[in-house]
RODO-2510 file (C-alpha; in nm, 4 decimals, decimal comma):
residues 609
     n   res          X          Y          Z
     1     x     1,1661     2,2308     0,2392
     2     x     1,4757     2,3984     0,0954
     3     x     1,7907     2,2017     0,0139
     4     x     2,1092     2,2655     0,2070
     5     x     2,2612     2,3631    -0,1294
     6     x     2,0028     2,6373    -0,1724
     7     x     2,1333     2,9992    -0,1635
     8     x     1,9158     3,0486     0,1459
     9     x     2,1720     2,8408     0,3381
    10     x     2,4797     3,0167     0,1978
    11     x     2,6954     3,2413     0,4083
    12     x     2,7392     3,6069     0,3204
    13     x     3,0924     3,5350     0,1992
    14     x     2,9682     3,2550    -0,0277
    15     x     2,6989     3,4814    -0,1674
    16     x     2,9520     3,7607    -0,2265
    17     x     3,1912     3,5218    -0,4013
    18     x     2,9020     3,3859    -0,6082
    19     x     2,8123     3,7427    -0,7053
    20     x     3,1689     3,8095    -0,8200
    21     x     3,1767     3,4817    -1,0143
    22     x     2,8503     3,5700    -1,1864
    23     x     2,9928     3,9129    -1,2689
    24     x     3,3079     3,7572    -1,4166
    25     x     3,1064     3,5024    -1,6148
    26     x     2,8824     3,7789    -1,7439
    27     x     3,1893     3,9795    -1,8403
    28     x     3,3352     3,6780    -2,0225
    29     x     3,0020     3,6213    -2,1938
    30     x     2,9855     3,9827    -2,3106
    31     x     3,3469     3,9648    -2,4267
    32     x     3,2845     3,6416    -2,6169
    33     x     2,9692     3,7758    -2,7788
    34     x     3,1470     4,0991    -2,8730
    35     x     3,4462     3,9234    -3,0285
    36     x     3,2205     3,6812    -3,2161
    37     x     3,0263     3,9796    -3,3437
    38     x     3,3489     4,1502    -3,4565
    39     x     3,4739     3,8396    -3,6362
    40     x     3,1400     3,7873    -3,8038
    41     x     3,1108     4,1508    -3,9038
    42     x     3,4647     4,1556    -4,0463
    43     x     3,4003     3,8285    -4,2296
    44     x     3,0805     3,9725    -4,3780
    45     x     3,2561     4,2906    -4,4812
    46     x     3,5447     4,0933    -4,6348
    47     x     3,2970     3,8688    -4,8143
    48     x     3,1162     4,1766    -4,9452
    49     x     3,4453     4,3176    -5,0746
    50     x     3,5343     3,9906    -5,2459
    51     x     3,1794     3,9640    -5,3810
    52     x     3,2102     4,3092    -5,5320
    53     x     3,5468     4,2184    -5,6862
    54     x     3,4061     3,8936    -5,8276
    55     x     3,1095     4,0758    -5,9796
    56     x     3,3343     4,3393    -6,1337
    57     x     3,5599     4,0783    -6,2962
    58     x     3,2560     3,8757    -6,4067
    59     x     3,1119     4,1881    -6,5697
    60     x     3,4388     4,2538    -6,7580
    61     x     3,4563     3,8906    -6,8730
    62     x     3,0931     3,9138    -6,9829
    63     x     3,1715     4,2249    -7,1861
    64     x     3,4800     4,0600    -7,3351
    65     x     3,2961     3,7425    -7,4350
    66     x     2,9838     3,9299    -7,5489
    67     x     3,1833     4,1397    -7,7956
    68     x     3,3172     3,8221    -7,9586
    69     x     2,9757     3,6555    -7,9604
    70     x     2,8140     3,9587    -8,1197
    71     x     3,0758     3,9644    -8,3986
    72     x     3,0218     3,5914    -8,4637
    73     x     2,6437     3,6312    -8,4611
    74     x     2,6514     3,9330    -8,6935
    75     x     2,8699     3,7567    -8,9497
    76     x     2,6801     3,4249    -8,9226
    77     x     2,3497     3,6014    -8,9979
    78     x     2,4750     3,7756    -9,3146
    79     x     2,2602     3,6534    -9,6085
    80     x     2,5650     3,6345    -9,8271
    81     x     2,7323     3,4059    -9,5754
    82     x     2,4687     3,1380    -9,6151
    83     x     2,4437     3,1775    -9,9974
    84     x     2,8175     3,1919   -10,0533
    85     x     2,8903     2,8918    -9,8253
    86     x     2,6262     2,6825   -10,0077
    87     x     2,7502     2,7879   -10,3514
    88     x     3,1074     2,7001   -10,2726
    89     x     3,0094     2,3602   -10,1387
    90     x     2,7912     2,2824   -10,4416
    91     x     3,0333     2,3981   -10,7151
    92     x     3,3676     2,2753   -10,6033
    93     x     3,2686     1,9957   -10,3711
    94     x     3,5763     2,0730   -10,1691
    95     x     3,4276     2,3554    -9,9653
    96     x     3,7523     2,5564    -9,9874
    97     x     3,7544     2,9325    -9,9271
    98     x     4,0590     3,1362   -10,0128
    99     x     4,2317     3,2918    -9,7113
   100     x     4,2173     3,6516    -9,8295
   101     x     3,8454     3,7208    -9,8213
   102     x     3,6016     3,9562    -9,6516
   103     x     3,6041     3,7260    -9,3490
   104     x     3,9732     3,7922    -9,3129
   105     x     3,9110     4,1621    -9,2742
   106     x     3,6141     4,1095    -9,0357
   107     x     3,8247     3,9034    -8,7877
   108     x     4,1723     4,0372    -8,8607
   109     x     4,3628     4,0389    -8,5290
   110     x     4,0470     3,9928    -8,3182
   111     x     4,0998     4,1088    -7,9530
   112     x     3,8696     3,8278    -7,8356
   113     x     3,9522     3,5273    -8,0488
   114     x     4,3250     3,5404    -7,9927
   115     x     4,3508     3,1710    -8,0767
   116     x     4,2012     3,2134    -8,4218
   117     x     3,8678     3,1977    -8,6115
   118     x     3,7439     2,9100    -8,8276
   119     x     3,4591     2,8307    -9,0679
   120     x     3,3189     2,4773    -9,0994
   121     x     3,0902     2,3309    -9,3588
   122     x     2,7904     2,1158    -9,2846
   123     x     3,0135     1,8096    -9,2490
   124     x     3,2437     1,9782    -8,9980
   125     x     3,5370     2,0351    -9,2361
   126     x     3,7490     2,3456    -9,1804
   127     x     3,7089     2,5650    -9,4913
   128     x     3,8754     2,8783    -9,3676
   129     x     4,0851     3,0085    -9,0765
   130     x     4,1990     3,3430    -8,9482
   131     x     4,4902     3,3882    -8,9398
   132     x     4,5322     3,1967    -9,2653
   133     x     4,6984     2,8586    -9,2762
   134     x     4,6319     2,7333    -8,9240
   135     x     4,7259     2,3647    -8,8727
   136     x     4,3679     2,2456    -8,8586
   137     x     4,2696     2,3956    -9,2006
   138     x     4,1088     2,1186    -9,4032
   139     x     4,0594     1,8899    -9,1047
   140     x     3,7210     1,7565    -9,0034
   141     x     3,6234     1,8626    -8,6518
   142     x     3,2808     1,6969    -8,6351
   143     x     3,4010     1,4703    -8,3557
   144     x     3,5504     1,7538    -8,1513
   145     x     3,3162     1,7738    -7,8425
   146     x     3,2162     2,1413    -7,8613
   147     x     3,1667     2,1199    -8,2440
   148     x     2,9598     1,8041    -8,2105
   149     x     2,7459     1,9789    -7,9458
   150     x     2,6904     2,2732    -8,1824
   151     x     2,5628     2,0460    -8,4600
   152     x     2,3417     1,8637    -8,2110
   153     x     2,1859     2,1587    -8,0190
   154     x     2,1788     2,4063    -8,3157
   155     x     2,2516     2,7057    -8,0959
   156     x     2,5484     2,9167    -7,9909
   157     x     2,7977     2,7606    -7,7547
   158     x     3,0764     2,8568    -7,5145
   159     x     3,2732     2,5497    -7,4223
   160     x     3,4615     2,4548    -7,1123
   161     x     3,8378     2,4932    -7,0996
   162     x     4,0673     2,2660    -7,3000
   163     x     4,4323     2,2023    -7,2310
   164     x     4,7211     2,2552    -7,4747
   165     x     4,7105     1,9090    -7,6332
   166     x     4,3902     1,9829    -7,8261
   167     x     4,3468     2,2279    -8,1205
   168     x     4,5815     2,4918    -7,9812
   169     x     4,9207     2,4603    -7,8234
   170     x     4,7916     2,6678    -7,5321
   171     x     4,4861     2,6308    -7,3057
   172     x     4,1801     2,7586    -7,4860
   173     x     3,8013     2,7899    -7,5029
   174     x     3,5814     2,7440    -7,8122
   175     x     3,3019     2,9889    -7,8972
   176     x     3,0758     2,8728    -8,1810
   177     x     2,7779     3,0094    -8,3752
   178     x     2,5691     2,7905    -8,6160
   179     x     2,5030     2,9191    -8,9716
   180     x     2,1453     2,8253    -9,0568
   181     x     1,9676     2,8487    -9,3918
   182     x     1,6082     2,9707    -9,4263
   183     x     1,4876     2,6131    -9,3763
   184     x     1,6560     2,6009    -9,0348
   185     x     1,9195     2,3559    -9,1468
   186     x     2,2834     2,4049    -9,0465
   187     x     2,5034     2,4854    -9,3460
   188     x     2,8099     2,5467    -9,1357
   189     x     2,9583     2,6788    -8,8149
   190     x     3,1500     2,9981    -8,7511
   191     x     3,3668     2,9744    -8,4396
   192     x     3,6596     3,1241    -8,2562
   193     x     3,9266     3,0222    -8,0102
   194     x     3,9974     3,2243    -7,6927
   195     x     4,3589     3,1725    -7,5884
   196     x     4,3449     3,1568    -7,2097
   197     x     4,7067     3,2652    -7,1882
   198     x     4,6671     3,5708    -7,4115
   199     x     4,7224     3,9075    -7,2516
   200     x     4,3807     4,0316    -7,3715
   201     x     4,2166     3,7664    -7,1501
   202     x     4,4543     3,7465    -6,8566
   203     x     4,4789     4,1231    -6,8135
   204     x     4,1173     4,1267    -6,6998
   205     x     4,2179     3,9308    -6,3853
   206     x     4,5539     4,0976    -6,3445
   207     x     4,3844     4,4320    -6,2950
   208     x     4,2739     4,3093    -5,9522
   209     x     4,5096     4,3589    -5,6546
   210     x     4,6664     4,0366    -5,5293
   211     x     4,8433     4,1741    -5,2231
   212     x     4,8140     3,9980    -4,8852
   213     x     4,7240     3,6698    -5,0476
   214     x     4,4203     3,7916    -5,2415
   215     x     4,3361     3,5925    -5,5526
   216     x     4,0711     3,5728    -5,8242
   217     x     3,9851     3,2855    -6,0540
   218     x     3,7568     3,2222    -6,3518
   219     x     3,5953     2,8764    -6,3342
   220     x     3,4218     2,6918    -6,6195
   221     x     3,1111     2,4795    -6,6106
   222     x     3,3158     2,1713    -6,5200
   223     x     3,4567     2,3319    -6,2068
   224     x     3,8089     2,3799    -6,3479
   225     x     4,0067     2,7006    -6,3221
   226     x     4,0283     2,8756    -6,6641
   227     x     4,2314     3,1714    -6,5407
   228     x     4,3797     3,2701    -6,2066
   229     x     4,6039     3,5294    -6,0534
   230     x     4,7956     3,2237    -5,9319
   231     x     4,9265     3,0556    -6,2522
   232     x     4,9764     2,7205    -6,0821
   233     x     4,6007     2,6996    -6,0287
   234     x     4,5219     2,6751    -6,4047
   235     x     4,2978     2,3740    -6,4829
   236     x     4,2920     2,2785    -6,1132
   237     x     3,9592     2,2127    -5,9322
   238     x     3,8056     2,5333    -5,8101
   239     x     3,7950     2,6112    -5,4373
   240     x     3,4691     2,4942    -5,2759
   241     x     3,2847     2,7521    -5,0707
   242     x     3,1904     2,4847    -4,8167
   243     x     3,5078     2,2756    -4,8038
   244     x     3,7470     2,5684    -4,7841
   245     x     3,5382     2,7784    -4,5423
   246     x     3,7844     2,7205    -4,2585
   247     x     4,0918     2,8212    -4,4620
   248     x     3,9647     3,0932    -4,6968
   249     x     3,7133     3,3715    -4,7184
   250     x     3,5521     3,3256    -5,0614
   251     x     3,2903     3,5018    -5,2756
   252     x     3,1484     3,3993    -5,6127
   253     x     2,9705     3,5723    -5,9046
   254     x     2,8236     3,4087    -6,2177
   255     x     2,8661     3,5324    -6,5753
   256     x     2,5638     3,6222    -6,7840
   257     x     2,7227     3,5400    -7,1266
   258     x     2,8946     3,2130    -7,0323
   259     x     2,8292     2,9188    -6,7973
   260     x     3,1231     3,0250    -6,5872
   261     x     3,1668     3,1932    -6,2512
   262     x     3,4321     3,4045    -6,0868
   263     x     3,5735     3,3246    -5,7405
   264     x     3,7496     3,5924    -5,5338
   265     x     3,9053     3,5254    -5,1967
   266     x     4,1832     3,5511    -4,9448
   267     x     4,3263     3,3237    -4,6735
   268     x     4,1140     3,3610    -4,3602
   269     x     4,4167     3,4161    -4,1388
   270     x     4,5206     3,7167    -4,3482
   271     x     4,1690     3,8504    -4,4023
   272     x     4,0911     3,8444    -4,0314
   273     x     4,4374     3,9446    -3,9121
   274     x     4,3115     4,2779    -3,7794
   275     x     4,0246     4,1082    -3,6037
   276     x     4,2615     3,8513    -3,4516
   277     x     4,4826     4,1329    -3,3331
   278     x     4,1798     4,3062    -3,1840
   279     x     4,0789     3,9774    -3,0219
   280     x     4,4175     3,9419    -2,8583
   281     x     4,3979     4,3014    -2,7442
   282     x     4,0518     4,2396    -2,5962
   283     x     4,1778     3,9206    -2,4341
   284     x     4,4587     4,1040    -2,2598
   285     x     4,2212     4,3844    -2,1672
   286     x     3,9705     4,1300    -2,0353
   287     x     4,2403     3,9515    -1,8364
   288     x     4,3542     4,2852    -1,6974
   289     x     4,0002     4,3858    -1,6039
   290     x     3,9499     4,0433    -1,4446
   291     x     4,2662     4,0757    -1,2390
   292     x     4,1684     4,4277    -1,1367
   293     x     3,8204     4,3032    -1,0428
   294     x     3,9674     4,0208    -0,8348
   295     x     4,2322     4,2443    -0,6791
   296     x     3,9714     4,5020    -0,5835
   297     x     3,6885     4,2573    -0,5156
   298     x     3,8688     4,0342    -0,2672
   299     x     3,9571     4,3181    -0,0246
   300     x     3,6084     4,4595    -0,0715
   301     x     3,4448     4,1255     0,0079
   302     x     3,6760     4,0679     0,3032
   303     x     3,6175     4,4217     0,4270
   304     x     3,2439     4,3610     0,3995
   305     x     3,2307     4,0041     0,5292
   306     x     3,4867     4,0265     0,8142
   307     x     3,2942     4,2774     1,0301
   308     x     2,9693     4,0872     0,9670
   309     x     3,1391     3,7661     1,0824
   310     x     3,2631     3,9533     1,3889
   311     x     2,9104     4,0763     1,4589
   312     x     2,7826     3,7208     1,4136
   313     x     3,0430     3,5929     1,6595
   314     x     2,9454     3,8650     1,9093
   315     x     2,5795     3,7676     1,8674
   316     x     2,6605     3,4000     1,9321
   317     x     2,8582     3,4938     2,2433
   318     x     2,5687     3,7052     2,3715
   319     x     2,3260     3,4217     2,2879
   320     x     2,5322     3,1961     2,5170
   321     x     2,4824     3,4482     2,7943
   322     x     2,8268     3,6095     2,7932
   323     x     2,7660     3,9845     2,7952
   324     x     3,1137     4,0862     2,9062
   325     x     3,2749     4,1428     2,5645
   326     x     3,2247     4,4895     2,4068
   327     x     3,1147     4,4915     2,0387
   328     x     3,3947     4,6551     1,8358
   329     x     3,4366     4,6358     1,4540
   330     x     3,7114     4,8944     1,4031
   331     x     3,7095     5,2425     1,2572
   332     x     3,4058     5,2465     1,0296
   333     x     3,1418     5,5049     0,9446
   334     x     2,8957     5,3029     0,7404
   335     x     2,5844     5,0953     0,8063
   336     x     2,7932     4,8178     0,9628
   337     x     2,9225     5,0670     1,2201
   338     x     2,5615     5,1647     1,2977
   339     x     2,4737     4,7973     1,3314
   340     x     2,7722     4,7439     1,5636
   341     x     2,6611     5,0403     1,7772
   342     x     2,3128     4,8898     1,7956
   343     x     2,4632     4,5553     1,9029
   344     x     2,6726     4,7268     2,1684
   345     x     2,3710     4,9204     2,2949
   346     x     2,1718     4,5966     2,3033
   347     x     2,4566     4,4238     2,4918
   348     x     2,4643     4,6992     2,7526
   349     x     2,0864     4,6925     2,7940
   350     x     2,0822     4,3125     2,8120
   351     x     2,3577     4,3185     3,0721
   352     x     2,1696     4,5770     3,2713
   353     x     1,8468     4,3782     3,2406
   354     x     2,0313     4,0584     3,3296
   355     x     2,1728     4,2151     3,6454
   356     x     1,8327     4,3552     3,7360
   357     x     1,6659     4,0189     3,6706
   358     x     1,9315     3,8385     3,8709
   359     x     1,8782     4,0782     4,1584
   360     x     1,5022     4,0282     4,1400
   361     x     1,5439     3,6513     4,1310
   362     x     1,7632     3,6689     4,4366
   363     x     1,5050     3,8882     4,6061
   364     x     1,2286     3,6467     4,5006
   365     x     1,4230     3,3488     4,6343
   366     x     1,4715     3,5331     4,9589
   367     x     1,0997     3,6142     4,9733
   368     x     1,0154     3,2499     4,8987
   369     x     1,2508     3,1387     5,1718
   370     x     1,0939     3,3870     5,4140
   371     x     0,7481     3,2767     5,2972
   372     x     0,8327     2,9131     5,3619
   373     x     0,9715     2,9955     5,7030
   374     x     0,6659     3,2053     5,7759
   375     x     0,4299     2,9318     5,6627
   376     x     0,6184     2,6674     5,8543
   377     x     0,6114     2,8781     6,1694
   378     x     0,2465     2,9707     6,1148
   379     x     0,1529     2,6107     6,0478
   380     x     0,3354     2,4953     6,3565
   381     x     0,1969     2,7733     6,5730
   382     x    -0,1599     2,7185     6,4464
   383     x    -0,1705     2,3410     6,4255
   384     x    -0,0652     2,2916     6,7869
   385     x    -0,3556     2,4921     6,9370
   386     x    -0,5923     2,3388     6,6809
   387     x    -0,4909     1,9915     6,7893
   388     x    -0,5471     2,1003     7,1491
   389     x    -0,8894     2,2496     7,0683
   390     x    -0,9978     1,9384     6,8768
   391     x    -0,8678     1,7129     7,1565
   392     x    -1,0434     1,9036     7,4351
   393     x    -1,3594     1,9212     7,2239
   394     x    -1,3592     1,5426     7,1802
   395     x    -1,3077     1,5027     7,5558
   396     x    -1,6004     1,7326     7,6332
   397     x    -1,8225     1,5567     7,3811
   398     x    -1,7688     1,2364     7,5743
   399     x    -1,9240     1,3996     7,8815
   400     x    -2,2933     1,4278     7,9480
   401     x    -2,3961     1,7693     7,8144
   402     x    -2,7108     1,9475     7,7270
   403     x    -2,8234     1,9601     7,3681
   404     x    -2,7173     2,3247     7,3273
   405     x    -2,3745     2,2560     7,4730
   406     x    -2,3186     1,9536     7,2486
   407     x    -2,4235     2,1557     6,9391
   408     x    -2,1827     2,4324     7,0347
   409     x    -1,8914     2,1902     7,0787
   410     x    -1,9765     2,0208     6,7482
   411     x    -1,9625     2,3570     6,5677
   412     x    -1,6312     2,4385     6,7382
   413     x    -1,4791     2,1063     6,6327
   414     x    -1,6071     2,1424     6,2694
   415     x    -1,4621     2,4927     6,2342
   416     x    -1,1323     2,3759     6,3857
   417     x    -1,1119     2,0876     6,1376
   418     x    -1,1931     2,3326     5,8562
   419     x    -0,9102     2,5590     5,9667
   420     x    -0,6793     2,2548     5,9978
   421     x    -0,7574     2,1483     5,6357
   422     x    -0,7041     2,5066     5,5167
   423     x    -0,3566     2,5063     5,6693
   424     x    -0,2774     2,1716     5,5025
   425     x    -0,3831     2,3024     5,1617
   426     x    -0,1799     2,6177     5,2105
   427     x     0,1264     2,4107     5,2852
   428     x     0,0598     2,1806     4,9904
   429     x     0,0111     2,4762     4,7547
   430     x     0,3309     2,6316     4,8816
   431     x     0,5211     2,3091     4,8171
   432     x     0,3781     2,2828     4,4628
   433     x     0,4806     2,6389     4,3854
   434     x     0,8357     2,5804     4,5006
   435     x     0,8645     2,2345     4,3407
   436     x     0,9311     2,0580     4,6722
   437     x     0,6302     1,8233     4,6842
   438     x     0,7249     1,4556     4,6692
   439     x     0,4772     1,2135     4,5135
   440     x     0,4148     0,8658     4,6432
   441     x     0,3517     0,6547     4,3334
   442     x     0,1678     0,3275     4,3745
   443     x    -0,0888     0,1135     4,1887
   444     x    -0,4330     0,2665     4,2476
   445     x    -0,7574     0,0804     4,1828
   446     x    -0,9981     0,3470     4,0553
   447     x    -1,3120     0,1650     4,1717
   448     x    -1,1727     0,1625     4,5263
   449     x    -1,0791     0,5295     4,4981
   450     x    -1,4299     0,6255     4,3893
   451     x    -1,5761     0,4122     4,6674
   452     x    -1,3741     0,6154     4,9212
   453     x    -1,5467     0,9319     4,7863
   454     x    -1,8962     0,7951     4,8425
   455     x    -1,9180     0,8847     5,2162
   456     x    -1,8073     1,2406     5,1341
   457     x    -2,0858     1,2693     4,8777
   458     x    -2,3429     1,1319     5,1219
   459     x    -2,2338     1,3823     5,3870
   460     x    -2,2439     1,6792     5,1409
   461     x    -2,5841     1,5729     5,0087
   462     x    -2,7537     1,5794     5,3502
   463     x    -3,0171     1,8472     5,3757
   464     x    -3,0006     1,9456     5,0078
   465     x    -3,2389     1,8809     4,7213
   466     x    -2,9623     1,7428     4,4991
   467     x    -2,9565     1,4216     4,2976
   468     x    -2,6158     1,2522     4,2755
   469     x    -2,5351     1,0328     3,9714
   470     x    -2,2312     0,8017     3,9542
   471     x    -2,1455     0,7367     3,5875
   472     x    -1,8677     0,4759     3,5791
   473     x    -1,8115     0,1503     3,3934
   474     x    -1,8044    -0,1814     3,5730
   475     x    -1,4342    -0,2270     3,4976
   476     x    -1,1850     0,0526     3,5439
   477     x    -0,8075     0,0180     3,4982
   478     x    -0,5464     0,0371     3,7686
   479     x    -0,3294     0,3486     3,7402
   480     x     0,0151     0,4195     3,8796
   481     x    -0,0104     0,7606     4,0445
   482     x    -0,0244     0,9377     4,3815
   483     x    -0,3511     0,8176     4,5314
   484     x    -0,3746     1,0850     4,8028
   485     x    -0,3146     1,3743     4,5561
   486     x    -0,5695     1,2378     4,3083
   487     x    -0,8240     1,1908     4,5882
   488     x    -0,7565     1,5489     4,6994
   489     x    -0,8261     1,6788     4,3458
   490     x    -1,1572     1,4922     4,3175
   491     x    -1,2580     1,5855     4,6726
   492     x    -1,2118     1,9585     4,6040
   493     x    -1,4075     1,9402     4,2762
   494     x    -1,6964     1,7476     4,4364
   495     x    -1,7031     1,9811     4,7382
   496     x    -1,7169     2,2910     4,5163
   497     x    -1,9904     2,1345     4,3024
   498     x    -2,2136     2,0783     4,6073
   499     x    -2,1277     2,4202     4,7450
   500     x    -2,2459     2,6115     4,4364
   501     x    -2,5417     2,3923     4,3406
   502     x    -2,8437     2,4932     4,5533
   503     x    -3,0569     2,2237     4,3931
   504     x    -3,0463     2,0051     4,0867
   505     x    -2,8108     1,7247     3,9880
   506     x    -2,4402     1,6476     4,0237
   507     x    -2,2837     1,3831     3,7991
   508     x    -1,9505     1,2164     3,8763
   509     x    -1,8064     1,0346     3,5727
   510     x    -1,4985     0,8182     3,5169
   511     x    -1,3877     0,6518     3,1948
   512     x    -1,0819     0,4931     3,0354
   513     x    -0,9454     0,6559     2,7164
   514     x    -0,7674     0,3545     2,5700
   515     x    -0,6471     0,5380     2,2558
   516     x    -0,4298     0,7718     2,4606
   517     x    -0,3821     0,5506     2,7687
   518     x    -0,5379     0,8076     2,9964
   519     x    -0,8159     0,8225     3,2582
   520     x    -1,0776     1,0973     3,2420
   521     x    -1,2770     1,2247     3,5423
   522     x    -1,5685     1,4665     3,5158
   523     x    -1,7661     1,6513     3,7823
   524     x    -2,0726     1,8142     3,6301
   525     x    -2,3344     2,0184     3,8147
   526     x    -2,6453     2,2213     3,7375
   527     x    -2,5482     2,5035     3,9715
   528     x    -2,5079     2,8777     3,9318
   529     x    -2,2287     2,8563     3,6665
   530     x    -1,9348     3,0882     3,5969
   531     x    -1,9407     3,4104     3,3875
   532     x    -1,7551     3,3732     3,0579
   533     x    -1,5154     3,6599     3,1237
   534     x    -1,4110     3,4973     3,4527
   535     x    -1,3307     3,1507     3,3124
   536     x    -0,9627     3,2308     3,2297
   537     x    -0,9001     3,3356     3,5939
   538     x    -1,0787     3,0762     3,8054
   539     x    -0,7551     2,8810     3,8687
   540     x    -0,5592     3,1845     3,9900
   541     x    -0,4471     3,1862     4,3519
   542     x    -0,6303     3,4107     4,5968
   543     x    -0,8638     3,5324     4,3230
   544     x    -1,2233     3,5924     4,4261
   545     x    -1,4809     3,5639     4,1499
   546     x    -1,8338     3,6617     4,2441
   547     x    -2,0804     3,3827     4,1975
   548     x    -1,8180     3,1331     4,0774
   549     x    -1,6884     2,8103     4,2209
   550     x    -1,3445     2,9556     4,2887
   551     x    -1,4745     3,1072     4,6075
   552     x    -1,3864     2,8110     4,8211
   553     x    -1,2535     2,8294     5,1722
   554     x    -1,4866     3,1169     5,2491
   555     x    -1,3582     3,3416     4,9731
   556     x    -0,9818     3,2905     5,0040
   557     x    -0,9628     3,1504     4,6457
   558     x    -0,7432     2,8442     4,7061
   559     x    -0,9569     2,5443     4,6058
   560     x    -0,9348     2,5489     4,2278
   561     x    -0,5814     2,6883     4,2335
   562     x    -0,4821     2,3856     4,4398
   563     x    -0,6706     2,1532     4,2026
   564     x    -0,4817     2,2856     3,9013
   565     x    -0,1451     2,2643     4,0814
   566     x    -0,2065     1,9063     4,1921
   567     x    -0,3340     1,8030     3,8440
   568     x    -0,0199     1,9438     3,6863
   569     x     0,1872     1,7628     3,9478
   570     x     0,0126     1,4382     3,8448
   571     x     0,1144     1,5189     3,4820
   572     x    -0,2476     1,5677     3,3871
   573     x    -0,4723     1,8410     3,2486
   574     x    -0,7840     2,0176     3,3704
   575     x    -1,0504     2,1951     3,1671
   576     x    -1,3768     2,3688     3,2462
   577     x    -1,6939     2,4487     3,0534
   578     x    -1,9620     2,6617     3,2166
   579     x    -2,2663     2,8776     3,1507
   580     x    -2,4281     3,1114     3,3969
   581     x    -2,7502     2,9595     3,5372
   582     x    -2,6908     2,6204     3,3725
   583     x    -2,3955     2,4798     3,5620
   584     x    -2,0324     2,3788     3,5110
   585     x    -1,8351     2,0745     3,3959
   586     x    -1,4796     2,0186     3,5234
   587     x    -1,2730     1,7581     3,3345
   588     x    -0,9480     1,6120     3,4740
   589     x    -0,7312     1,3863     3,2575
   590     x    -0,4337     1,1947     3,3994
   591     x    -0,2021     0,9338     3,2454
   592     x    -0,2241     0,5648     3,3386
   593     x     0,1399     0,5750     3,4481
   594     x     0,3028     0,8682     3,6196
   595     x     0,6580     0,9306     3,4965
   596     x     0,9123     1,0304     3,7562
   597     x     1,1225     1,3334     3,6670
   598     x     1,4295     1,3760     3,8855
   599     x     1,3258     1,4419     4,2431
   600     x     0,9648     1,5163     4,1528
   601     x     0,8342     1,1810     4,2732
   602     x     0,9179     0,8650     4,4645
   603     x     0,8485     0,5595     4,2519
   604     x     0,6213     0,2719     4,3538
   605     x     0,5756     0,3444     4,7204
   606     x     0,2919     0,1545     4,8904
   607     x    -0,0481     0,3221     4,8680
   608     x    -0,1965     0,4847     5,1725
   609     x    -0,5728     0,5080     5,2202
***
């Protein structure tokens, strides 16, 4: 069972509107997916550009730092460096090296160590500096964090950034290389300072374009900015790729020679400005397309739905029986116009058929009226002489006559009574056909009704080799029906059973069906039976079926037709089962209480027997 909200219950207009809504939603979905794709693609491309920039700067910083590390490593591994440093420490005890030495020429104006170069002994005392005479000459730097880490880990080191209040008056980074003797012991440390504000270092970042808010930063291992195209960012926490994802597009690249990384980025609003502009353009285009779709869709839907609604209205008018309105849907040349033409053609044909049917009904009513008049006149004209014949016959039978004369009068009276009953049935059948038979409803005791049929059975059984069986319970209910009509039904069935049973047995049954509050009568015989192909027609009026029980009244075919009409009038049903040579069973079922319907019956009139 479908819900009333199911599309099967929608009107054509609702379905058309739903189709347009689905189209608009699909269009919005495609637009949204397309714009999301554009934003994502532009973000990926911008990230790739910033990633390339970060890698390029990281490579230049790696080359810059590597050149300084290689110079420190080459000098620290000189055999004379270890021997000379040990000799100086052992002879003088002061560990002092004059400023103008070979070391001076090796690091003179170094492009990497713009903050200076220093040599420490095994105790961490500064023995030598380049340029000569730096403030920390002679000081002990063993407690300085990067120097202490060098003595502890015994390997080269690149420190994090330090602010101006440490060894240098400017922000700086320490690069150190241990000087080890053949026994693996540290005899000293050779290190250098990278001035983070020196042009040699900052020019690496300045080579990158910073237009439209682009920036690039070098970040140390502690997450602080060592250098930036934005000077105010120096020694500030680096931008987080996760925390700043909403505000910036960022890319990062790590250095191979130092535990640092390079961050390149741009404000997201600026980076995606073209995409935002394209989004706005698509939004306006989408809104325009939507308005165009609505502006063109509404007239289209109305132009499609309106004539269909008109056709529906025409169909409803025709369904009510009004065929006077022509079907017109305007000037159209499409399928709807063809449908309208078909409706108009159907209207014309229905009107023509209606007029023809009305004329035939009038003719039929006139024929029925003439038939009734004819039957009334015939009945009147025939009953009067029949009454006369029967009366004179009874008078003659009272006289003293010979045996042959009495037999002749008896036959005359019997045939007259037969003709009289035939006329009565014809009139009854005519009344049933025209719906003018009035029923006299009264309480009927079924045992008394069956007892009234017993003399008829005895009379029909005379002279025949037929056994009659009465199959009825001791107690039968009282029904409210027309006693005379029910007796007429059973009389006709019993008469036909005797008529078409040369010898054998006839069973008359009656029972109470309490589940359905009905009474069932059966008349079963072992007579000649009815052919199977004739069973559907045995209740037709004036139909003669060879060898069947419908040939009552000497072949006029009224008996079973009358039985069916009377059973229907009593609001019951009749059924038959038969086989040729084995007999027939007629079953009549009537309700316990007959329901009056309008003028079809007269309720609770006294019974007449």
